N, C-alpha and C positions, 0 to 999 in steps of 0.2 A: 315309542320313546323308551329309552332305557338309560338309567344312570350307572355309569361305570367309574369306579375309582381305581386309579393305577397306583400301586404301592411300589415305587422303584427304590429298592435298597440293594441293588446288585453292584458287585465289583465286576464290571463288564469284561468279557473275554471274547474278542472277535476272532481270534485265531489261536489254535492250540500252542503254537510256538511263540506267541506274543505274551509278554509278561506285563500285566497292568501295573502302572506306577502311580496310580492316583486314588484318592478317596474323595467321596462327594461331601467332604467336610462333616462327615458323620451325620448328615442330614437326610431325613426321609422326605423325598419329593412327592408331594401329593397333588395330583391334578384331577379335578373332577370335571367331567365333560359329559354333556348330554349328547348321546350318539343317536344317529338316525337308524334306518332299517339295516344299514350295512353291518351293524354290530352283531347281528345274529349269525352272520356268515364269516365273521372275523375270528380266526383261531388265536391261540395264546401268543404265538410269535408276532402276529399282526398287532395284537393289543400291546405287547411289550414295546414294539417299535413305536407305536402311537404314544405310549407313555413316555418313552425316551425323548421322542421328538417334541412332545408337549413340554416336558421338563426343560429342554433346551430353550424352547421358545419363551417360557415364562421366567426362567432365571437369567438367560442371556449370558451366563458365565461358565457354562460347563466346558471343561477342557480335558482332553485325553492325551496321555503321553505313553507311548509304547517303545520298548527297546528290544532290539534284536542284536546281540553282540555289542559292538561299540556304536552302532547307528541308532539314532533316535528318530522315530517317525511320529510326527504330530498329525494325527489323522483320525477320522472316525468314519466308518462306513454305515450308511443309513439306507434303509429300504425306502423306496418311494411308495407312497400310499395311493389309493385310488382317488377318483375325482370327488366322491362324497367325503372322504377323509380330509381332502384339501379344503373343502368348503367348511368343514367343522373347525379345522385349524384356523382358518381365516376368521370365523366367528369368535374363536377363543382369543385371537389376537386383538380383535376389537374390544372384547370384554376386558382384556388386561390393559387397555388404554395405551397400547403401543409402547409401554415403558421399556420393553426389552430392546427396542430398536433405537432408543435415544442414547446418544453418546455424549461424553464430556468434550468440550472444546478447549484444548490446551494450546496456548500461544507460545511465542518464542521466548517469552520471559518466564516460562514454566509455570504459568498460572492456569489452572484448569477450572473452567466454568461449567458446573453441573447443575446450575440452578433451574428450578421449575421443570424437572424431568420426571416427576412422579416416582422418584426412586424410593424403594423401601429398605434399602441397605446401602452401606458405603460402597461405591463402585470401584472398579480397578482403574487406576490412572498410573502414569509413569512414576517410577519410584523416586525420581529426582525432582518431583513437583515441589515448587516453593509456595504455591497458593492453591487452595481448594475451596471452591464455593459450592456448598450443598444446600443453600437456602431454598425455602419454598418447595420442599419435597415431603415425603411421607415416612421418613426414617423414624422408627420407634425405639431402637436400641443401638448401642455401640458396644460390641464385644471386645475382648482383650486383643484379638488379632486383626480387627478391622483396619486400624490405623498403623499397626506396627511396621509395615513396609516403608512408611513415608517419614523417615527420620529427618528429612531436609525441610519439612514444612515450616513456613514462617507465618502463614495466615490460614486459619480454618474458620469457615463461616457455616454454622448450622442453624441460622436464624429461621424461624417459622417452619419447624418440622413437627413431629409428634413424639419427640423423645420422652420416654418414660424411664429408661434405664441406661446408665453408663457404667461400665465395668470399672472397678477401682483402679485397674492398670491400663485403662483404655489409652491414656496419653503418656504412657511410660517412655515411649521412644521419641517423643516430641521435645527434645531438649532445646531445639532452636526456635520453637514456636513463640511468636511475638504478639499475635492477635488471635483471640478466641471469642467467638460470638455464639452463645447458647440461648439467646433471647427468644421469647415467645414459643416455648415448648411446654411439655407436661411434666417437668421435673418437680416432684413434690418434696424432695430432700436434697440438700447440698452436702457434698462430701469433700472434706479437706484432702482425701487421698487422691482425688482427681488432679490436684495441682502440685503434688509433691515433687514431680520431676520437671515442672515448667519453670525452670530457673530464669529463662530469658523472656518470659511473658511480660508484655508492657500494657496490653489493652485486654480487658475482660468485660463481657456484657452478659449479665444474668437476668436482665429485666424481663418481666412478663411470664415467669414460671409460677405455678401454684403452690410454692412452698409457703408455709405459714409461720415458720420460726427461723430466725437467723441467730445462731449461737445457741448456748453459751460456749460450745466447743470452738476453738479458733479455726477459722476456715481459710483465711487469706494469709496466715503468718509466713508461709513458705514463698510467697510471691514478692520477693525482696526487690525486684526491678519493676514492679507494677507502677504505671504512670496514670492510667485511666481505668476507673472502675464504675460500672453501671449495674445496679442491682435493685431488688425490691419488686413489688407487684401489688395489685389490689387485694390479693389473697393474704398478704403478710399481716400478721397480727402481733407478733412479739419480736423484739429486737434486743439482743444481748451483746455484750462485748464479744467480738469475733476475730480479733487479730489485726484490726486496722491500725492499732497503735504501734505496730511494728513496721509499717510501710513508710519508708523514709523518702521515697521518690514520687509519691502520689501527687499528681498535678491537677487532676480533674476527677470529680466524683458526681454521679447522678444517683439519687435515691428516690424510689417511688414507694409511698406508704399511705395511701389514701384511707385505708381502713385500719390503721395501726391502733392497737389498744394498750400495749405495754412497751415502754422504752426505758432501757437501763442507761443511766447517766454514763457518758463517755463512750457509748457504743460507736458513734460516728466520728470520734476524735482521733485524728491521725497523729503520727509521730512528729510531724511538722505542719505548718499552715498549708492548706491546699489552695492552689491558685484559683480554681473554679469549682463551686459547689452548686448543683442544681437540685432543688427539692420539689417534688410533686406530692403535696399533702392534701390538696383539695379542701374539703369541708372541715378538716381538722382545725383550721384557724378559727372557725366559728364554734364547732362542737367540742373541741378539746384543746383550748388554748394553752393549758398548762403543759400538756405533752409536747406541743409545738415549741414552747419556750425551752424545754429541755433540749430538743433537737437543735434549735438555733443557738443555744448556748455552746454546744459542742463544735459547731461549724463556723461560727462568726469569728472573724479576725481581720485586722486592717489590711492584710495582704490578700484576702479572699474576696473574689467576686461572687456575691450571693445572688442566685437566680431562683425566684419563686415562680413556679409554673402551675397552671391549671387550678387557680385559686379564685374564690369568690370573696372579695372583701366588701361587705355591705354595711357593716355596723362598726361602732367603736370597739366592741368586744373582739372582733376579728383582727384588730390591729394591735391588741395588747401584747402578743408574743414578740413584737419587734423591739420591745424594751431589752430583750436579751441580745438582739443584734446590736443595739446602741451600746450596751454595756460591753459587748465583745469587741467594740471598736470598728465595726463594719464601715468601710469607706465607699464600697461599690455595691449598689442594690439595684436589681432589675426584676421587672414583672413581665412574664410572658404568658400569652394565651389565658388571660384572666379577665374577670369582670369586677368592676368597682363602682363606687358612687362618690359624688363630691363630698359627702359626709365622711366616708371612710378615708378618703385621701386627706381631708382636713385633719382627721384624727391621727393619721399616720405622720403627718408633718409635726403634729404636736407631740406625739410619742418620741419621735426622733429629734426633737428640738435640742439644740446644743451639741448634737453629735458631730463627728468628724466626716460626715457623709460628703463625698466629693463627686460621686457619679450616681445618677438616677436614670433608669431605663424603663421604658414602657413599650413593649412589642405585642402586637395583636391584642390590645386591651380594649374592652368595651366599657365606656364611661357613661354612667347614668346620673341624672340630677339636673339642677338648674344653675350650677356654678356659684354657690355661696361659699366663699373662702374666708370670710371675715375672721373667724376664730384663729386662723393660721397666720394672720397678717403680722402677729407680734413674735413669731418664732425667729430663731437665729440660724442661718445656714451660710455663714461667711465662707466655709470651705467648699461649698458646692460650686463646681466650675464646669461640669459637663451634664447636659441633659440630652438623652437619646430617645426619641419618640418615633415609632414606626408602626404603620397600620393602625392608628388610633381611630376608633369609631365612637363618636359622641352622639348618643341617642338624643334626638330633639335638640340639635345644636342651636336652632333658632331661639330656643327658650333660655339658653345660657346667657347669663349676664356677662358684662365685660370681665376679662381676666386681669384687668388692671390691679385687682386686689392681690394678685400674685407677683406684682412688680418687685417686691422685696427679694424674690428669687432671681429675677432677671438681672438685677443689678450686679450680681456676683458671677454670673455665667461667663465662661470664656468660650465654650463650645456648645452649640445648639444644633441638633438635627431633628427636623420634623419631616419625615419621609412618608409619602402616601397618606397624608392626613386631610386631604381635601381643603388645604389652606389656599385661599384666593387673595388674601391681603393681610399685611401687618399694619394696623392703623398708625398714623403719624404720631399719635399720642404715646404709643408704646416704644417706638424706636429710640427715643432719648434714654430709655432705661438700659440700652444695650451698649453702653460706652466701653465696656471691657471686652466686648465680644471679639474673638479672633477667628472663629470658625463658624460658618453658617451654612447648613445644608437644608434646602427647601425643595429637594428633587421630588418628582412624581406628585406634583400638586396641581393647582388650577390657576397659577399666576399668569396674568396676561399683560398686554401692553398697557391696559388701563390701570391695572393694580400694581404693577411692578414699581412704578414711580413712588407712590406713598410707602411701599414696602421698604424701599432702599433710601428713604428720606434721611438725609445726613445732618439735619438741623440739630442744634444744641449738643453738638459733639458726638452724635450717634455714628457708630461704625468706624470711628477713626482708627481703631486698632485691627480692623478686619483684614486678614490676609488671605482667607480662603472663602470663596463663595461658590456654591453649587445650586444652580437653578435649572438643572437638566430635567427633561421630561415634563415640561410645562407647556403652555400654549402661547409663548412669546413669539412674535413674528418680526419685530423690528430690531435688526442688529445695530443700526445707527442709534436707536434709543438706548440699548444696553451699553454701547460704548460711551455714550454721554453720561449715563448714570455711574458707570464704573470709574470714569475719570475723577469723580468726587470721592472715591474710596482711596485715599492717599497711600494706604499701606497694602493694597491688594496685590498679591503675587500669583494667586491661583484662581482662575475663573473657568467654571464648567457650564457651558451653554448647550451641551449636546442634547439631541432628541427634541429640539424645537424646530419650528418650520420657518426658517428665514428665507429660503429659496434664493433670494438675491442678496448682494452685498453692495453697500454704497461705495462710491469712489474714494471718499475721504472720511476718516473717523478719528476721534481723539480717545486716547487710552491713558491710564496712569503709567507713569514712567517706571513704576516698580513691578509692573506685570511681567511675569516670566513664563507662566504656563497657561495656555488657552486651549480649551477643548471645544471644537466645533463639529464633532462627529455626528452623523445622522441628522443633519440640519437641511438636507435637500439642496445644498449649494451646487451650482452649475458652473460658476466662474469666479475666479479670484481677482480681487482688485487691490490697490495699494492701501485699502482700509486696515489691513492687518498690521499690528504693531511690530516694529523691527526689533524691539527689545526682548522678544521671546527667546527662551532657551529650549522650550518644548512646545510643539504644536501638533494637535491631533485633528486631522481632517478626514478621518476614515468614514466609510459608508456614506459617501456623497456621490455626485455625478460629475466629478472633475476630470479634465483631460489634459490641461496645460498648467504648468507652474512656472511663473516668470519673475516672481518677486524675490528680492534679495533679503536674507536674514543673517546678518553678520554674527549674531550671538547664538544662533540655534544649534543645539547639540542633539536633539531628538525630534524626528519628523515621522509622523504616522499617516500614511496614505492608503491604508488597507481598504479594499472594497470600493475603489473608484474605477476610472476607465483609462488610466494612463497606459500608453502603448510603448513607452520607453522611460528610462530613468530620468528624473529631472536633472538639469545641468548642475554639475558639482560646483561650479564657480560661484553659484548663488549661496552656497552654505560653507563658508571657509572653516567653520568649527564643528560641523556635523559629525557626530560619532555613531549614531544609531538611526537606521532607515528601515521602516516597516512598509512594505508595498505589496502585500499579498492580495490575492483575488482581484487583480486588475486585468489588463489586456496586454501585458508585457510580451513582446515577441522574443527578445533576447537581450543580453548585455555582454560587454567584453571588457578587456583590460583598459581600453581607452576611456570607456564610460566611468570606470571606477577610479582611474587616476585623477580625474577631475575633482574627486572628493579628497581633499588633502588629508583630512583627519578621520575619515570613515573607518570604523572598527567592526561594526555589526550590521548584518543585512538579513532581513527576512522577506523573501520574495516568492514563496511557494504558491501553488494553485493559480498559476498564470498560464497564458496560451503560448507556451514556448515553441518556437520553430527550431526543431532539432537539426540544424545545419551542422556540417562538420566543424566549422569554426566554433560554434557555441558549445557543442558537446565536448570537444577537446578542451576548450577553455574551462568549462564547468568541472570536468572530471580531473583535470591536472593542474590548472593554474589559478583558479579562483581563490583558493586558500592562501595564495601568496599576497593577495590584496586585502581581503577582509575575512571575517569569521561568519560562516552561515549559521545563524542561531536557531532556526527552525529545522524541522525534520527534512533531510534531503530527499526522502522517498516521495515527498509531495511536490517535488519539482518534476513535472511530467510533461511529455511531448504532446502538442496539439496537432502539429503537422511535421512531416508528411503523414498521410492517412495510415500508412502501414505501421507507424510507430505511435499512433495516438493512444494515450493512456499509459505508455511505458515510462518508467522513471528514467530521467536523463542519465543518471549514474549507470544504468544497466544497458544503455544503447551502445551497440558496436557497429560502426559504419565502415563499409568497405572502401578501398582506395577509389574505386570507380564512382561510388556515391559521393565521396568527398571532393573529388577533382573531376567533375563531370566533363567540362569543356576541354581541359588538357587531355583527359582520358580519351574523349571522343577523337580529338585531333591525333593523338598517338595511335589510337586504334585504326583510324582511317589511313594514317601514314603507313602503318604496318600492313594494312590490307593492300594499299597501292603497291608497296614494296614487294609484298608476297606475290601479288598478281603480276608485277613486272618480272620478278624472278621466275614465275611460272612461264610467262611468255618467252623470256630469254631461254629458259631451260627447254621449253618445247621447241623453240627454234634451233637451239644448239644441238639438242639430242634427238630432234625429229620425233617428238612424242606423238604428234598428229599422225605421222607416217606409221608409227608402230601401232597406233590405235586402228588405223585402216588395215594394217597387216593382220592384226588380231581379228578384226571383223572378217577379213578375207579367209583367215585360217579357220574361223568358226564356220563360215559358210562352206568352206571346202570340206571340213569334217563332216558336215551333214550329207555330203554327196557319197555315193557308193565308193568303196575302196578300189574299184577297177579303174582302168585308164579312161581318158576322155574319149567320147565318140568322134569318129573321123569327121562327120559332118560339122562338128563344132570347131574344128581346126581350120581357120581361114588362111593362115600363113604357114609357110614352111619354117620360117625363122623370124624371130624378133631380134633386131640388131640393136645392141646396147653399146654405145660409144660416147666418147667425149666430143664436145663441140669442136675442140681443137683438132680432132682427127676426122672431121666431117669431109674434108677434101678427099682423103684416101677412100673413105667409105662410099661417097657419092660418085666419084669419078673412076674408081677402080673396082671396089667390091661389088657394088650394086650392078653395074653394067655386065660384069663377068658372070654373076649368078643368074640375073634375070634374062640374059640372052643365051643361057645354056639350053641344051636339049635333053630332057624337058626343062623348061625354065623354072626357077625357084621363085615363089611368092614371098617377098621380104616385107617386113613391117618396119617402117622408119618413123620415128616420132615427128620429124619435121614434115613428113608427107601424109602420114596415115592417122595421126591423132585427131580425135573429134574436137573441133573448135568449141570453146565455151565450157568444156567439161574440165573438172579438176584434174590436174596433170597426174596425180597419183592414181586416180581412177583409170585414166587412160593407160598408164603403165601396167597396172594389174590386169585390165581387160585385154590389152594387147598380148601380154605374156600368156594369159589363159587361152587365147585363140591361136597361139603359135605352137608348132610341133617342137621346135627347138628355140633356144635363146642363144644368140651368137654374141659373145662378148669380145669386143675389139680392145685389147688391153694395151695400155701405154702409161707413161708417167702422168699424162693428163687424166687418164681414167681414174687412177687411184686418188686423185684430188677432187673428183666430181661427186657432189652429194647425190645427184640424181642417178648417177651410175651405181652408187651404193644401194639406193632403193631398189633398182632393177636387179642388182646382184642378190640382195637379201631375198627378194621374192622368188627369184629363180632357185636359190638354195632351198627355200621352203618347198618348192615343187619337187626338187630332187629327193628331199627327205620324206615328204609326205606321200608322194606318189610312187616312190621307188623306181624312178626312170632316169635316163641319161639325157635329159633335155638341155643341159648346158654344154655349149661348144666354145672353147677358148681359143682366140687368135691373138698371139703375142706380136703386136706390131713392132715393138722395139724391146730390147732386153730390159727386164726388170728384176732387180735382186729382191728376193723374198724378204730380206732384212729391212729393205727400205719401204715396204708396204706398211702403211699406218696400222696401228693396232685395231682401229675401228673397222678395218677391212679384214676382220678375222674370218669372215665367210670366204673371201677370195683366197686366203691362205689355205683354208681347208680344201677348196675346190682344186687349187693348183697342186696340192699334195695328193689328191685322190683321183685326178683326171689327167688324161694326156692332152696336151694343148699343142696347137700348131703355131710355128714361128714363121713370120713373113721374111722370106729370104731376101738378102740384098742382091744375091746373084740371080740374074734373070733366067739363067738356064735351069734353075731349080724351082722356078715359080710354077711351071706346068705341073710339077709333082704336088706343089702346095694346093693348086686349085683342084686337082683330082682328089686329094685327101679331104679337102673341105666339102666338095660335093658329096663325097661318100658319107661324111659325117652328118650332112643335112638331109640325106636321103631318107624318105619315109619308109617305114617297115611295111612290107606287103601283108 
């Protein structure tokens, strides 16, 4: 084993004529690798190659540019190492955690996600990137040039890295940056120079860094457009005025200072009231209430929602700082992720007595005690109209006495939310205190058919002003019971019954005439009945098991059917005023203009994630015509094809169907018609131009070509002449020509088609075979001959023999005068033969006929 350290500080030169145009950012690349036995035989060049390759592997960013003349070559030549070296490199890759192979994912919105990539420095991304997420990496510093190419950035997330150093000009080119997250790093000092050029910055997060002091030098004064600021950490000890008083647009501020020791008055006071202030001071309420009072004094205002997080209020002392909140006119106060007791809550109510508090919130609060509220029963909270309680955990709830002692608070409440608080009933004795209640949210609790009736008891004027009721995510099973109870709520307009298990729906129900919005989503409904009120303007039936919708709703403007099993759009005539229809994630096959025309007033449709059949009609309608009827409000790329199989998963907008696919039956009919027509034309053409004959002629020509070029053997010649004539000239041939030649001495053997052709054989084969077996071919020419197709075949093949075998096998007898001009063009072979051969004319004068017969016998005579 040998430890080798490669010090690569070279300006590499791969070729003498190549000029290096790069620098390695003036960085020395050091790669330490434990080499095996191969290192002892590896020369300096080998080691250099290994260093270079290792450097490339570990940095993942090395680029080389060489120029020769005007050409630029982006290349690098690398030597291949041996097998042992490859193994070592693989081990090195594993040791480096594969960080070099990880790349940033940049989407079409120019947002690059480089999160959780084990990066140790800012990676290279497109220069036009608008967002860059570098969270959960191992970046320790940001140099001046790391971010300079990205002047278009609007969002930069460096959350949860190991940042220790940021150059003062690191963000100099980020004039358009709007969101900057530097939380949970190792920044021990904050510098105002970082933010000098960030004129557009709106959100800044500095929480969780180990800086101990904030101020007194102004840090945030240049961030004139800042709207959200989060800062502080458990390490923070001292806070001075730091420039917040110059921020005129600040809407939200989060401050963490659980171990704060020194606070200068006015440090958290902005130029104007902040809409939301969240404070995480933890045990300071108990350990240093005076300091907390100073903080609350700066942030309390009637227009500010004050959120106290991560606090433990156990004694009267811990609530004393809220006097500053009362004096500051705080109207909205919320506790989150806190622990308190009934004693501390009673003390808080007494401290805030007579305040203008209108909103109280308890989220993720753990309550301890036995519920003794008597001391607070004489406080005054006439302005308190909203109570928001979520995830309240009451330790030993069974030991709590009745909360009737808090009835003085319930009397004035207009809005109450108790979410996920294990509420199973509101006693009848309590409901009469809720005469002014307009909004009640009891979702995510344990209300059942047994307890919902006393909970909604309307005796003594209870709930008469209630217009919104939310009992979703309980264990109610009777829709009929809920309709009967809702009927007594004379002002009810909004009812949320979602995420209960109704399963079925009664045929008839009674509802308050004022009801306008009904939410029955995720209630396991399988069938709709006339139970639903026709007065509704909005109906949510999503996430059920519905397939048919037949009820008429004359006032309905919004219908939500997402997540059911509808195979087609409901009938538009049932909804004369419907404006918005949501029917995603169903089993829709398609829809067309006729379906949408039935909805007289429909404006918006959301129907993505269905099983669309991408027929030509639907694809054409969706791509070109649907926008003429309604507005598709969800993303069109989620309208995808389910069938045909070849298009499954393709976006409907991207489908391009051929004419054949669109008009299958007409296309098949047209294609079949064309095929029949073409076949008919082929048949007619073959008949008219004797294609079959020419094919046989070609076959015969090929066969003849395979024979030796010498003349045919004598024993193969069966006839002295094959007589080719028209049927109209048969009388002259049979009664004059044949007797004259066959009775001669020696007689001539003539081949006549009428007599010598083989029965049952194709006539063309007979012609070819007879001519092949004849010494001569005797053509009896007349006007009838030139109009006979069969004579033409015989003439063609005879001409072929003359040309191919170089003989004089054709003998022409002109039975009657024929002008060459009258011979049809298709008898071009006859013209050629008549121009190149001497022919015999049948004399009308009987005295000359003996000479004719002599010349004919001489022409037919075989050569010895």
